PyMOL CGO cylinders between C-alpha atoms (Angstrom):
from pymol import cmd
from pymol.cgo import CYLINDER

trace = [
    CYLINDER, 79.08, 21.04, 36.56, 78.43, 18.16, 34.19, 0.3, 1, 1, 1, 1, 1, 1,
    CYLINDER, 78.43, 18.16, 34.19, 76.86, 14.97, 35.50, 0.3, 1, 1, 1, 1, 1, 1,
    CYLINDER, 76.86, 14.97, 35.50, 76.71, 11.54, 33.90, 0.3, 1, 1, 1, 1, 1, 1,
    CYLINDER, 76.71, 11.54, 33.90, 73.40, 9.66, 33.89, 0.3, 1, 1, 1, 1, 1, 1,
    CYLINDER, 73.40, 9.66, 33.89, 72.14, 6.28, 32.75, 0.3, 1, 1, 1, 1, 1, 1,
    CYLINDER, 72.14, 6.28, 32.75, 68.65, 7.68, 32.18, 0.3, 1, 1, 1, 1, 1, 1,
    CYLINDER, 68.65, 7.68, 32.18, 67.34, 7.92, 28.66, 0.3, 1, 1, 1, 1, 1, 1,
    CYLINDER, 67.34, 7.92, 28.66, 66.23, 11.35, 27.42, 0.3, 1, 1, 1, 1, 1, 1,
    CYLINDER, 66.23, 11.35, 27.42, 62.61, 12.45, 27.75, 0.3, 1, 1, 1, 1, 1, 1,
    CYLINDER, 62.61, 12.45, 27.75, 61.78, 12.91, 24.09, 0.3, 1, 1, 1, 1, 1, 1,
    CYLINDER, 61.78, 12.91, 24.09, 58.57, 14.86, 24.67, 0.3, 1, 1, 1, 1, 1, 1,
    CYLINDER, 58.57, 14.86, 24.67, 60.08, 17.26, 27.23, 0.3, 1, 1, 1, 1, 1, 1,
    CYLINDER, 60.08, 17.26, 27.23, 58.19, 20.55, 26.75, 0.3, 1, 1, 1, 1, 1, 1,
    CYLINDER, 58.19, 20.55, 26.75, 61.35, 22.63, 27.14, 0.3, 1, 1, 1, 1, 1, 1,
    CYLINDER, 61.35, 22.63, 27.14, 63.09, 21.06, 24.13, 0.3, 1, 1, 1, 1, 1, 1,
    CYLINDER, 63.09, 21.06, 24.13, 62.42, 23.22, 21.07, 0.3, 1, 1, 1, 1, 1, 1,
    CYLINDER, 62.42, 23.22, 21.07, 65.52, 22.24, 19.08, 0.3, 1, 1, 1, 1, 1, 1,
    CYLINDER, 65.52, 22.24, 19.08, 66.39, 18.52, 19.16, 0.3, 1, 1, 1, 1, 1, 1,
    CYLINDER, 66.39, 18.52, 19.16, 69.54, 17.81, 17.16, 0.3, 1, 1, 1, 1, 1, 1,
    CYLINDER, 69.54, 17.81, 17.16, 70.79, 14.47, 15.81, 0.3, 1, 1, 1, 1, 1, 1,
    CYLINDER, 70.79, 14.47, 15.81, 74.10, 13.54, 14.22, 0.3, 1, 1, 1, 1, 1, 1,
    CYLINDER, 74.10, 13.54, 14.22, 75.99, 10.37, 13.30, 0.3, 1, 1, 1, 1, 1, 1,
    CYLINDER, 75.99, 10.37, 13.30, 79.70, 9.69, 13.71, 0.3, 1, 1, 1, 1, 1, 1,
    CYLINDER, 79.70, 9.69, 13.71, 81.41, 6.88, 11.82, 0.3, 1, 1, 1, 1, 1, 1,
    CYLINDER, 81.41, 6.88, 11.82, 84.26, 5.46, 13.89, 0.3, 1, 1, 1, 1, 1, 1,
    CYLINDER, 84.26, 5.46, 13.89, 84.85, 2.08, 12.25, 0.3, 1, 1, 1, 1, 1, 1,
    CYLINDER, 84.85, 2.08, 12.25, 84.97, -0.65, 14.89, 0.3, 1, 1, 1, 1, 1, 1,
    CYLINDER, 84.97, -0.65, 14.89, 83.35, -1.68, 18.19, 0.3, 1, 1, 1, 1, 1, 1,
    CYLINDER, 83.35, -1.68, 18.19, 86.64, -0.89, 19.98, 0.3, 1, 1, 1, 1, 1, 1,
    CYLINDER, 86.64, -0.89, 19.98, 86.70, 2.62, 18.53, 0.3, 1, 1, 1, 1, 1, 1,
    CYLINDER, 86.70, 2.62, 18.53, 83.04, 3.03, 19.50, 0.3, 1, 1, 1, 1, 1, 1,
    CYLINDER, 83.04, 3.03, 19.50, 83.97, 2.35, 23.12, 0.3, 1, 1, 1, 1, 1, 1,
    CYLINDER, 83.97, 2.35, 23.12, 87.05, 4.58, 23.00, 0.3, 1, 1, 1, 1, 1, 1,
    CYLINDER, 87.05, 4.58, 23.00, 85.06, 7.45, 21.49, 0.3, 1, 1, 1, 1, 1, 1,
    CYLINDER, 85.06, 7.45, 21.49, 82.30, 7.23, 24.08, 0.3, 1, 1, 1, 1, 1, 1,
    CYLINDER, 82.30, 7.23, 24.08, 84.93, 7.27, 26.83, 0.3, 1, 1, 1, 1, 1, 1,
    CYLINDER, 84.93, 7.27, 26.83, 86.63, 10.28, 25.22, 0.3, 1, 1, 1, 1, 1, 1,
    CYLINDER, 86.63, 10.28, 25.22, 83.35, 12.20, 24.99, 0.3, 1, 1, 1, 1, 1, 1,
    CYLINDER, 83.35, 12.20, 24.99, 82.61, 11.45, 28.65, 0.3, 1, 1, 1, 1, 1, 1,
    CYLINDER, 82.61, 11.45, 28.65, 86.04, 12.62, 29.82, 0.3, 1, 1, 1, 1, 1, 1,
    CYLINDER, 86.04, 12.62, 29.82, 85.95, 15.73, 27.66, 0.3, 1, 1, 1, 1, 1, 1,
    CYLINDER, 85.95, 15.73, 27.66, 82.58, 16.85, 28.97, 0.3, 1, 1, 1, 1, 1, 1,
    CYLINDER, 82.58, 16.85, 28.97, 82.91, 15.80, 32.61, 0.3, 1, 1, 1, 1, 1, 1,
    CYLINDER, 82.91, 15.80, 32.61, 86.12, 17.79, 33.14, 0.3, 1, 1, 1, 1, 1, 1,
    CYLINDER, 86.12, 17.79, 33.14, 84.35, 20.99, 32.02, 0.3, 1, 1, 1, 1, 1, 1,
    CYLINDER, 84.35, 20.99, 32.02, 81.41, 23.00, 33.37, 0.3, 1, 1, 1, 1, 1, 1,
    CYLINDER, 81.41, 23.00, 33.37, 78.04, 22.49, 31.71, 0.3, 1, 1, 1, 1, 1, 1,
    CYLINDER, 78.04, 22.49, 31.71, 78.34, 24.75, 28.66, 0.3, 1, 1, 1, 1, 1, 1,
    CYLINDER, 78.34, 24.75, 28.66, 74.91, 26.40, 28.34, 0.3, 1, 1, 1, 1, 1, 1,
    CYLINDER, 74.91, 26.40, 28.34, 71.67, 26.87, 30.23, 0.3, 1, 1, 1, 1, 1, 1,
    CYLINDER, 71.67, 26.87, 30.23, 69.84, 26.15, 26.99, 0.3, 1, 1, 1, 1, 1, 1,
    CYLINDER, 69.84, 26.15, 26.99, 71.21, 22.60, 26.76, 0.3, 1, 1, 1, 1, 1, 1,
    CYLINDER, 71.21, 22.60, 26.76, 68.97, 20.17, 28.64, 0.3, 1, 1, 1, 1, 1, 1,
    CYLINDER, 68.97, 20.17, 28.64, 70.86, 16.97, 27.86, 0.3, 1, 1, 1, 1, 1, 1,
    CYLINDER, 70.86, 16.97, 27.86, 73.36, 15.28, 25.57, 0.3, 1, 1, 1, 1, 1, 1,
    CYLINDER, 73.36, 15.28, 25.57, 73.16, 11.55, 24.80, 0.3, 1, 1, 1, 1, 1, 1,
    CYLINDER, 73.16, 11.55, 24.80, 75.40, 9.17, 22.85, 0.3, 1, 1, 1, 1, 1, 1,
    CYLINDER, 75.40, 9.17, 22.85, 74.38, 5.76, 21.48, 0.3, 1, 1, 1, 1, 1, 1,
    CYLINDER, 74.38, 5.76, 21.48, 76.44, 2.91, 20.01, 0.3, 1, 1, 1, 1, 1, 1,
    CYLINDER, 76.44, 2.91, 20.01, 75.20, 1.48, 16.74, 0.3, 1, 1, 1, 1, 1, 1,
    CYLINDER, 75.20, 1.48, 16.74, 74.51, -2.23, 16.54, 0.3, 1, 1, 1, 1, 1, 1,
    CYLINDER, 74.51, -2.23, 16.54, 76.46, -2.17, 13.27, 0.3, 1, 1, 1, 1, 1, 1,
    CYLINDER, 76.46, -2.17, 13.27, 79.63, -1.87, 15.36, 0.3, 1, 1, 1, 1, 1, 1,
    CYLINDER, 79.63, -1.87, 15.36, 80.87, 1.22, 13.52, 0.3, 1, 1, 1, 1, 1, 1,
    CYLINDER, 80.87, 1.22, 13.52, 78.64, 4.23, 14.22, 0.3, 1, 1, 1, 1, 1, 1,
    CYLINDER, 78.64, 4.23, 14.22, 77.63, 6.50, 17.08, 0.3, 1, 1, 1, 1, 1, 1,
    CYLINDER, 77.63, 6.50, 17.08, 74.40, 8.49, 17.29, 0.3, 1, 1, 1, 1, 1, 1,
    CYLINDER, 74.40, 8.49, 17.29, 74.50, 11.84, 19.10, 0.3, 1, 1, 1, 1, 1, 1,
    CYLINDER, 74.50, 11.84, 19.10, 71.31, 13.47, 20.35, 0.3, 1, 1, 1, 1, 1, 1,
    CYLINDER, 71.31, 13.47, 20.35, 71.32, 16.84, 22.07, 0.3, 1, 1, 1, 1, 1, 1,
    CYLINDER, 71.32, 16.84, 22.07, 68.25, 18.56, 23.49, 0.3, 1, 1, 1, 1, 1, 1,
    CYLINDER, 68.25, 18.56, 23.49, 68.30, 22.36, 23.18, 0.3, 1, 1, 1, 1, 1, 1,
    CYLINDER, 68.30, 22.36, 23.18, 65.84, 24.99, 24.31, 0.3, 1, 1, 1, 1, 1, 1,
    CYLINDER, 65.84, 24.99, 24.31, 66.46, 26.88, 21.06, 0.3, 1, 1, 1, 1, 1, 1,
    CYLINDER, 66.46, 26.88, 21.06, 68.69, 26.89, 18.02, 0.3, 1, 1, 1, 1, 1, 1,
    CYLINDER, 68.69, 26.89, 18.02, 70.09, 30.21, 19.23, 0.3, 1, 1, 1, 1, 1, 1,
    CYLINDER, 70.09, 30.21, 19.23, 71.37, 28.45, 22.37, 0.3, 1, 1, 1, 1, 1, 1,
    CYLINDER, 71.37, 28.45, 22.37, 73.09, 25.85, 20.19, 0.3, 1, 1, 1, 1, 1, 1,
    CYLINDER, 73.09, 25.85, 20.19, 74.68, 28.51, 17.97, 0.3, 1, 1, 1, 1, 1, 1,
    CYLINDER, 74.68, 28.51, 17.97, 76.06, 30.21, 21.09, 0.3, 1, 1, 1, 1, 1, 1,
    CYLINDER, 76.06, 30.21, 21.09, 77.62, 26.91, 22.16, 0.3, 1, 1, 1, 1, 1, 1,
    CYLINDER, 77.62, 26.91, 22.16, 79.21, 26.50, 18.72, 0.3, 1, 1, 1, 1, 1, 1,
    CYLINDER, 79.21, 26.50, 18.72, 80.85, 29.91, 18.98, 0.3, 1, 1, 1, 1, 1, 1,
    CYLINDER, 80.85, 29.91, 18.98, 82.28, 29.43, 22.47, 0.3, 1, 1, 1, 1, 1, 1,
    CYLINDER, 82.28, 29.43, 22.47, 82.60, 25.79, 23.56, 0.3, 1, 1, 1, 1, 1, 1,
    CYLINDER, 82.60, 25.79, 23.56, 82.18, 23.26, 20.76, 0.3, 1, 1, 1, 1, 1, 1,
    CYLINDER, 82.18, 23.26, 20.76, 85.58, 23.33, 19.05, 0.3, 1, 1, 1, 1, 1, 1,
    CYLINDER, 85.58, 23.33, 19.05, 87.64, 22.63, 22.17, 0.3, 1, 1, 1, 1, 1, 1,
    CYLINDER, 87.64, 22.63, 22.17, 85.52, 19.55, 22.82, 0.3, 1, 1, 1, 1, 1, 1,
    CYLINDER, 85.52, 19.55, 22.82, 85.82, 18.35, 19.22, 0.3, 1, 1, 1, 1, 1, 1,
    CYLINDER, 85.82, 18.35, 19.22, 89.59, 18.84, 19.28, 0.3, 1, 1, 1, 1, 1, 1,
    CYLINDER, 89.59, 18.84, 19.28, 90.03, 16.85, 22.51, 0.3, 1, 1, 1, 1, 1, 1,
    CYLINDER, 90.03, 16.85, 22.51, 87.91, 13.94, 21.27, 0.3, 1, 1, 1, 1, 1, 1,
    CYLINDER, 87.91, 13.94, 21.27, 89.73, 13.89, 17.91, 0.3, 1, 1, 1, 1, 1, 1,
    CYLINDER, 89.73, 13.89, 17.91, 93.09, 13.83, 19.68, 0.3, 1, 1, 1, 1, 1, 1,
    CYLINDER, 93.09, 13.83, 19.68, 91.99, 10.79, 21.70, 0.3, 1, 1, 1, 1, 1, 1,
    CYLINDER, 91.99, 10.79, 21.70, 90.42, 8.99, 18.72, 0.3, 1, 1, 1, 1, 1, 1,
    CYLINDER, 90.42, 8.99, 18.72, 91.78, 10.27, 15.39, 0.3, 1, 1, 1, 1, 1, 1,
    CYLINDER, 91.78, 10.27, 15.39, 89.91, 9.70, 12.15, 0.3, 1, 1, 1, 1, 1, 1,
    CYLINDER, 89.91, 9.70, 12.15, 86.28, 10.17, 13.23, 0.3, 1, 1, 1, 1, 1, 1,
    CYLINDER, 86.28, 10.17, 13.23, 83.99, 10.88, 10.29, 0.3, 1, 1, 1, 1, 1, 1,
    CYLINDER, 83.99, 10.88, 10.29, 81.11, 13.20, 11.17, 0.3, 1, 1, 1, 1, 1, 1,
    CYLINDER, 81.11, 13.20, 11.17, 78.17, 12.67, 8.82, 0.3, 1, 1, 1, 1, 1, 1,
    CYLINDER, 78.17, 12.67, 8.82, 76.49, 16.02, 9.45, 0.3, 1, 1, 1, 1, 1, 1,
    CYLINDER, 76.49, 16.02, 9.45, 74.02, 17.57, 11.87, 0.3, 1, 1, 1, 1, 1, 1,
    CYLINDER, 74.02, 17.57, 11.87, 70.25, 17.22, 11.54, 0.3, 1, 1, 1, 1, 1, 1,
    CYLINDER, 70.25, 17.22, 11.54, 68.04, 19.96, 12.99, 0.3, 1, 1, 1, 1, 1, 1,
    CYLINDER, 68.04, 19.96, 12.99, 64.52, 18.90, 13.91, 0.3, 1, 1, 1, 1, 1, 1,
    CYLINDER, 64.52, 18.90, 13.91, 61.31, 19.76, 15.71, 0.3, 1, 1, 1, 1, 1, 1,
    CYLINDER, 61.31, 19.76, 15.71, 59.32, 17.04, 17.46, 0.3, 1, 1, 1, 1, 1, 1,
    CYLINDER, 59.32, 17.04, 17.46, 55.86, 16.73, 15.91, 0.3, 1, 1, 1, 1, 1, 1,
    CYLINDER, 55.86, 16.73, 15.91, 54.01, 13.75, 17.44, 0.3, 1, 1, 1, 1, 1, 1,
    CYLINDER, 54.01, 13.75, 17.44, 54.69, 11.03, 19.98, 0.3, 1, 1, 1, 1, 1, 1,
    CYLINDER, 54.69, 11.03, 19.98, 52.91, 7.81, 20.82, 0.3, 1, 1, 1, 1, 1, 1,
    CYLINDER, 52.91, 7.81, 20.82, 53.45, 5.30, 23.58, 0.3, 1, 1, 1, 1, 1, 1,
    CYLINDER, 53.45, 5.30, 23.58, 52.18, 1.91, 24.65, 0.3, 1, 1, 1, 1, 1, 1,
    CYLINDER, 52.18, 1.91, 24.65, 49.02, 2.63, 26.57, 0.3, 1, 1, 1, 1, 1, 1,
    CYLINDER, 49.02, 2.63, 26.57, 49.06, 0.00, 29.33, 0.3, 1, 1, 1, 1, 1, 1,
    CYLINDER, 49.06, 0.00, 29.33, 51.31, -0.51, 32.33, 0.3, 1, 1, 1, 1, 1, 1,
    CYLINDER, 51.31, -0.51, 32.33, 54.48, 1.30, 33.24, 0.3, 1, 1, 1, 1, 1, 1,
    CYLINDER, 54.48, 1.30, 33.24, 57.03, 1.78, 30.47, 0.3, 1, 1, 1, 1, 1, 1,
    CYLINDER, 57.03, 1.78, 30.47, 60.13, -0.41, 30.77, 0.3, 1, 1, 1, 1, 1, 1,
    CYLINDER, 60.13, -0.41, 30.77, 63.64, 0.94, 30.29, 0.3, 1, 1, 1, 1, 1, 1,
    CYLINDER, 63.64, 0.94, 30.29, 64.38, 0.73, 26.56, 0.3, 1, 1, 1, 1, 1, 1,
    CYLINDER, 64.38, 0.73, 26.56, 66.88, -1.94, 25.64, 0.3, 1, 1, 1, 1, 1, 1,
    CYLINDER, 66.88, -1.94, 25.64, 67.12, -0.67, 22.09, 0.3, 1, 1, 1, 1, 1, 1,
    CYLINDER, 67.12, -0.67, 22.09, 66.60, 2.64, 20.30, 0.3, 1, 1, 1, 1, 1, 1,
    CYLINDER, 66.60, 2.64, 20.30, 65.58, 2.38, 16.64, 0.3, 1, 1, 1, 1, 1, 1,
    CYLINDER, 65.58, 2.38, 16.64, 66.12, 5.38, 14.38, 0.3, 1, 1, 1, 1, 1, 1,
    CYLINDER, 66.12, 5.38, 14.38, 63.98, 5.44, 11.23, 0.3, 1, 1, 1, 1, 1, 1,
    CYLINDER, 63.98, 5.44, 11.23, 65.19, 8.17, 8.87, 0.3, 1, 1, 1, 1, 1, 1,
    CYLINDER, 65.19, 8.17, 8.87, 62.72, 9.00, 6.07, 0.3, 1, 1, 1, 1, 1, 1,
    CYLINDER, 62.72, 9.00, 6.07, 63.68, 11.26, 3.15, 0.3, 1, 1, 1, 1, 1, 1,
    CYLINDER, 63.68, 11.26, 3.15, 61.38, 13.04, 0.69, 0.3, 1, 1, 1, 1, 1, 1,
    CYLINDER, 61.38, 13.04, 0.69, 62.25, 14.31, -2.77, 0.3, 1, 1, 1, 1, 1, 1,
    CYLINDER, 62.25, 14.31, -2.77, 61.85, 18.01, -1.97, 0.3, 1, 1, 1, 1, 1, 1,
    CYLINDER, 61.85, 18.01, -1.97, 61.06, 20.33, 0.94, 0.3, 1, 1, 1, 1, 1, 1,
    CYLINDER, 61.06, 20.33, 0.94, 57.41, 20.27, 1.97, 0.3, 1, 1, 1, 1, 1, 1,
    CYLINDER, 57.41, 20.27, 1.97, 56.50, 20.77, 5.65, 0.3, 1, 1, 1, 1, 1, 1,
    CYLINDER, 56.50, 20.77, 5.65, 52.88, 19.91, 4.95, 0.3, 1, 1, 1, 1, 1, 1,
    CYLINDER, 52.88, 19.91, 4.95, 53.88, 16.58, 3.43, 0.3, 1, 1, 1, 1, 1, 1,
    CYLINDER, 53.88, 16.58, 3.43, 56.08, 15.81, 6.45, 0.3, 1, 1, 1, 1, 1, 1,
    CYLINDER, 56.08, 15.81, 6.45, 53.14, 16.29, 8.83, 0.3, 1, 1, 1, 1, 1, 1,
    CYLINDER, 53.14, 16.29, 8.83, 50.66, 14.47, 6.61, 0.3, 1, 1, 1, 1, 1, 1,
    CYLINDER, 50.66, 14.47, 6.61, 52.95, 11.44, 6.31, 0.3, 1, 1, 1, 1, 1, 1,
    CYLINDER, 52.95, 11.44, 6.31, 53.42, 11.19, 10.10, 0.3, 1, 1, 1, 1, 1, 1,
    CYLINDER, 53.42, 11.19, 10.10, 49.65, 11.52, 10.59, 0.3, 1, 1, 1, 1, 1, 1,
    CYLINDER, 49.65, 11.52, 10.59, 49.19, 8.66, 8.10, 0.3, 1, 1, 1, 1, 1, 1,
    CYLINDER, 49.19, 8.66, 8.10, 51.61, 6.52, 10.12, 0.3, 1, 1, 1, 1, 1, 1,
    CYLINDER, 51.61, 6.52, 10.12, 49.51, 7.06, 13.24, 0.3, 1, 1, 1, 1, 1, 1,
    CYLINDER, 49.51, 7.06, 13.24, 46.36, 6.13, 11.31, 0.3, 1, 1, 1, 1, 1, 1,
    CYLINDER, 46.36, 6.13, 11.31, 48.09, 2.95, 10.16, 0.3, 1, 1, 1, 1, 1, 1,
    CYLINDER, 48.09, 2.95, 10.16, 49.14, 2.12, 13.71, 0.3, 1, 1, 1, 1, 1, 1,
    CYLINDER, 49.14, 2.12, 13.71, 45.57, 2.58, 14.91, 0.3, 1, 1, 1, 1, 1, 1,
    CYLINDER, 45.57, 2.58, 14.91, 44.36, 0.24, 12.17, 0.3, 1, 1, 1, 1, 1, 1,
    CYLINDER, 44.36, 0.24, 12.17, 46.86, -2.44, 13.15, 0.3, 1, 1, 1, 1, 1, 1,
    CYLINDER, 46.86, -2.44, 13.15, 44.87, -5.55, 14.10, 0.3, 1, 1, 1, 1, 1, 1,
    CYLINDER, 44.87, -5.55, 14.10, 47.72, -7.18, 16.01, 0.3, 1, 1, 1, 1, 1, 1,
    CYLINDER, 47.72, -7.18, 16.01, 50.33, -4.87, 17.56, 0.3, 1, 1, 1, 1, 1, 1,
    CYLINDER, 50.33, -4.87, 17.56, 53.81, -6.35, 17.78, 0.3, 1, 1, 1, 1, 1, 1,
    CYLINDER, 53.81, -6.35, 17.78, 55.06, -6.87, 21.35, 0.3, 1, 1, 1, 1, 1, 1,
    CYLINDER, 55.06, -6.87, 21.35, 58.16, -5.06, 22.51, 0.3, 1, 1, 1, 1, 1, 1,
    CYLINDER, 58.16, -5.06, 22.51, 57.47, -1.57, 21.20, 0.3, 1, 1, 1, 1, 1, 1,
    CYLINDER, 57.47, -1.57, 21.20, 57.51, 1.12, 23.92, 0.3, 1, 1, 1, 1, 1, 1,
    CYLINDER, 57.51, 1.12, 23.92, 57.18, 4.50, 22.22, 0.3, 1, 1, 1, 1, 1, 1,
    CYLINDER, 57.18, 4.50, 22.22, 57.71, 6.41, 18.98, 0.3, 1, 1, 1, 1, 1, 1,
    CYLINDER, 57.71, 6.41, 18.98, 58.67, 10.07, 18.65, 0.3, 1, 1, 1, 1, 1, 1,
    CYLINDER, 58.67, 10.07, 18.65, 58.41, 11.63, 15.21, 0.3, 1, 1, 1, 1, 1, 1,
    CYLINDER, 58.41, 11.63, 15.21, 60.62, 14.64, 14.41, 0.3, 1, 1, 1, 1, 1, 1,
    CYLINDER, 60.62, 14.64, 14.41, 60.40, 16.87, 11.33, 0.3, 1, 1, 1, 1, 1, 1,
    CYLINDER, 60.40, 16.87, 11.33, 63.61, 18.31, 9.87, 0.3, 1, 1, 1, 1, 1, 1,
    CYLINDER, 63.61, 18.31, 9.87, 63.63, 22.09, 9.75, 0.3, 1, 1, 1, 1, 1, 1,
    CYLINDER, 63.63, 22.09, 9.75, 64.53, 22.01, 6.03, 0.3, 1, 1, 1, 1, 1, 1,
    CYLINDER, 64.53, 22.01, 6.03, 61.28, 20.19, 5.22, 0.3, 1, 1, 1, 1, 1, 1,
    CYLINDER, 61.28, 20.19, 5.22, 62.85, 17.11, 3.62, 0.3, 1, 1, 1, 1, 1, 1,
    CYLINDER, 62.85, 17.11, 3.62, 63.08, 14.43, 6.33, 0.3, 1, 1, 1, 1, 1, 1,
    CYLINDER, 63.08, 14.43, 6.33, 61.22, 12.71, 9.15, 0.3, 1, 1, 1, 1, 1, 1,
    CYLINDER, 61.22, 12.71, 9.15, 63.11, 11.01, 11.96, 0.3, 1, 1, 1, 1, 1, 1,
    CYLINDER, 63.11, 11.01, 11.96, 61.33, 8.51, 14.19, 0.3, 1, 1, 1, 1, 1, 1,
    CYLINDER, 61.33, 8.51, 14.19, 63.10, 7.87, 17.49, 0.3, 1, 1, 1, 1, 1, 1,
    CYLINDER, 63.10, 7.87, 17.49, 61.49, 4.59, 18.58, 0.3, 1, 1, 1, 1, 1, 1,
    CYLINDER, 61.49, 4.59, 18.58, 62.11, 2.87, 21.91, 0.3, 1, 1, 1, 1, 1, 1,
    CYLINDER, 62.11, 2.87, 21.91, 61.93, -0.93, 22.07, 0.3, 1, 1, 1, 1, 1, 1,
    CYLINDER, 61.93, -0.93, 22.07, 62.31, -3.39, 24.92, 0.3, 1, 1, 1, 1, 1, 1,
    CYLINDER, 62.31, -3.39, 24.92, 65.10, -5.17, 23.03, 0.3, 1, 1, 1, 1, 1, 1,
    CYLINDER, 65.10, -5.17, 23.03, 66.76, -5.43, 19.65, 0.3, 1, 1, 1, 1, 1, 1,
    CYLINDER, 66.76, -5.43, 19.65, 65.30, -8.94, 19.29, 0.3, 1, 1, 1, 1, 1, 1,
    CYLINDER, 65.30, -8.94, 19.29, 61.77, -7.58, 19.67, 0.3, 1, 1, 1, 1, 1, 1,
    CYLINDER, 61.77, -7.58, 19.67, 62.39, -5.13, 16.85, 0.3, 1, 1, 1, 1, 1, 1,
    CYLINDER, 62.39, -5.13, 16.85, 64.03, -7.76, 14.62, 0.3, 1, 1, 1, 1, 1, 1,
    CYLINDER, 64.03, -7.76, 14.62, 61.07, -10.09, 15.15, 0.3, 1, 1, 1, 1, 1, 1,
    CYLINDER, 61.07, -10.09, 15.15, 58.64, -7.28, 14.29, 0.3, 1, 1, 1, 1, 1, 1,
    CYLINDER, 58.64, -7.28, 14.29, 60.50, -6.56, 11.05, 0.3, 1, 1, 1, 1, 1, 1,
    CYLINDER, 60.50, -6.56, 11.05, 60.34, -10.26, 10.16, 0.3, 1, 1, 1, 1, 1, 1,
    CYLINDER, 60.34, -10.26, 10.16, 56.57, -10.42, 10.64, 0.3, 1, 1, 1, 1, 1, 1,
    CYLINDER, 56.57, -10.42, 10.64, 54.27, -10.60, 7.59, 0.3, 1, 1, 1, 1, 1, 1,
    CYLINDER, 54.27, -10.60, 7.59, 53.94, -7.36, 5.62, 0.3, 1, 1, 1, 1, 1, 1,
    CYLINDER, 53.94, -7.36, 5.62, 56.48, -4.82, 4.37, 0.3, 1, 1, 1, 1, 1, 1,
    CYLINDER, 56.48, -4.82, 4.37, 58.36, -3.70, 7.44, 0.3, 1, 1, 1, 1, 1, 1,
    CYLINDER, 58.36, -3.70, 7.44, 56.57, -3.19, 10.73, 0.3, 1, 1, 1, 1, 1, 1,
    CYLINDER, 56.57, -3.19, 10.73, 52.86, -3.21, 10.07, 0.3, 1, 1, 1, 1, 1, 1,
    CYLINDER, 52.86, -3.21, 10.07, 50.33, -5.57, 8.55, 0.3, 1, 1, 1, 1, 1, 1,
    CYLINDER, 50.33, -5.57, 8.55, 49.47, -5.53, 4.85, 0.3, 1, 1, 1, 1, 1, 1,
    CYLINDER, 49.47, -5.53, 4.85, 46.59, -3.11, 5.39, 0.3, 1, 1, 1, 1, 1, 1,
    CYLINDER, 46.59, -3.11, 5.39, 45.41, -0.33, 3.09, 0.3, 1, 1, 1, 1, 1, 1,
    CYLINDER, 45.41, -0.33, 3.09, 46.67, 2.23, 5.62, 0.3, 1, 1, 1, 1, 1, 1,
    CYLINDER, 46.67, 2.23, 5.62, 50.20, 0.80, 5.69, 0.3, 1, 1, 1, 1, 1, 1,
    CYLINDER, 50.20, 0.80, 5.69, 50.34, 0.54, 1.88, 0.3, 1, 1, 1, 1, 1, 1,
    CYLINDER, 50.34, 0.54, 1.88, 49.43, 4.23, 1.75, 0.3, 1, 1, 1, 1, 1, 1,
    CYLINDER, 49.43, 4.23, 1.75, 52.32, 5.06, 4.10, 0.3, 1, 1, 1, 1, 1, 1,
    CYLINDER, 52.32, 5.06, 4.10, 54.81, 2.98, 2.14, 0.3, 1, 1, 1, 1, 1, 1,
    CYLINDER, 54.81, 2.98, 2.14, 53.80, 4.46, -1.23, 0.3, 1, 1, 1, 1, 1, 1,
    CYLINDER, 53.80, 4.46, -1.23, 53.43, 8.10, -0.20, 0.3, 1, 1, 1, 1, 1, 1,
    CYLINDER, 53.43, 8.10, -0.20, 53.93, 10.56, -3.10, 0.3, 1, 1, 1, 1, 1, 1,
    CYLINDER, 53.93, 10.56, -3.10, 57.40, 12.08, -3.02, 0.3, 1, 1, 1, 1, 1, 1,
    CYLINDER, 57.40, 12.08, -3.02, 58.82, 9.47, -0.64, 0.3, 1, 1, 1, 1, 1, 1,
    CYLINDER, 58.82, 9.47, -0.64, 62.46, 9.01, -1.70, 0.3, 1, 1, 1, 1, 1, 1,
    CYLINDER, 62.46, 9.01, -1.70, 63.64, 6.35, 0.73, 0.3, 1, 1, 1, 1, 1, 1,
    CYLINDER, 63.64, 6.35, 0.73, 64.25, 5.38, 4.33, 0.3, 1, 1, 1, 1, 1, 1,
    CYLINDER, 64.25, 5.38, 4.33, 66.84, 3.73, 6.55, 0.3, 1, 1, 1, 1, 1, 1,
    CYLINDER, 66.84, 3.73, 6.55, 66.54, 1.85, 9.84, 0.3, 1, 1, 1, 1, 1, 1,
    CYLINDER, 66.54, 1.85, 9.84, 69.32, 1.60, 12.42, 0.3, 1, 1, 1, 1, 1, 1,
    CYLINDER, 69.32, 1.60, 12.42, 69.42, 0.11, 15.92, 0.3, 1, 1, 1, 1, 1, 1,
    CYLINDER, 69.42, 0.11, 15.92, 71.35, 1.65, 18.81, 0.3, 1, 1, 1, 1, 1, 1,
    CYLINDER, 71.35, 1.65, 18.81, 72.05, 1.16, 22.48, 0.3, 1, 1, 1, 1, 1, 1,
    CYLINDER, 72.05, 1.16, 22.48, 72.16, 4.09, 24.91, 0.3, 1, 1, 1, 1, 1, 1,
    CYLINDER, 72.16, 4.09, 24.91, 75.80, 4.42, 26.00, 0.3, 1, 1, 1, 1, 1, 1,
    CYLINDER, 75.80, 4.42, 26.00, 76.17, 7.82, 27.66, 0.3, 1, 1, 1, 1, 1, 1,
    CYLINDER, 76.17, 7.82, 27.66, 73.95, 10.50, 29.08, 0.3, 1, 1, 1, 1, 1, 1,
    CYLINDER, 73.95, 10.50, 29.08, 75.23, 13.92, 30.17, 0.3, 1, 1, 1, 1, 1, 1,
    CYLINDER, 75.23, 13.92, 30.17, 73.09, 16.48, 32.00, 0.3, 1, 1, 1, 1, 1, 1,
    CYLINDER, 73.09, 16.48, 32.00, 73.69, 19.65, 34.02, 0.3, 1, 1, 1, 1, 1, 1,
    CYLINDER, 73.69, 19.65, 34.02, 74.68, 18.90, 37.60, 0.3, 1, 1, 1, 1, 1, 1,
]
cmd.load_cgo(trace, "trace")
């Protein structure tokens, strides 16, 4: 069976070898809500589709028009089996309930490094921030080196911004992107951190300048989300 949960996913779960991310554009806050409800109904009325799927989570974008989908798979082979047998019927039912959804494509990743606030118990995230970084060409070594440089910059930070809970860096399997799934106590905490001195989050240190001017760095986007739906095997 399929069970709904309010719990956020465990991003560093050792059994997740194929984390997948995708974005749906639905247009309005009302259509966000309707789509989340349609996904919940579609999945809850069916058995859990695969042993290799550990969890499926949907998030509403603070822009009022997008949804983020994150599924945690034991392997890409398990996901491909789901596509062949169970995916289309779910897509069709959701599209019947909410016509006109634009799916912006699926990103396949591997988690590389995670970091968390080192004191006290972690609060429930009030905001999930997705930082999507794109490079000019495929280069797995550059992906890893850039993430390592981010951790060096964080360690050099003289005054950490309050409100950050954790950061989980994922490398795209095609070698061109890095996705940071960052948990924050609230959207306001993240907004205040962005507004602090320096370019983005981080002081104007040599380490942060190195990160921001990395060779081959094409661009990046930042989007805030709220966890709206969690589905796990019952």
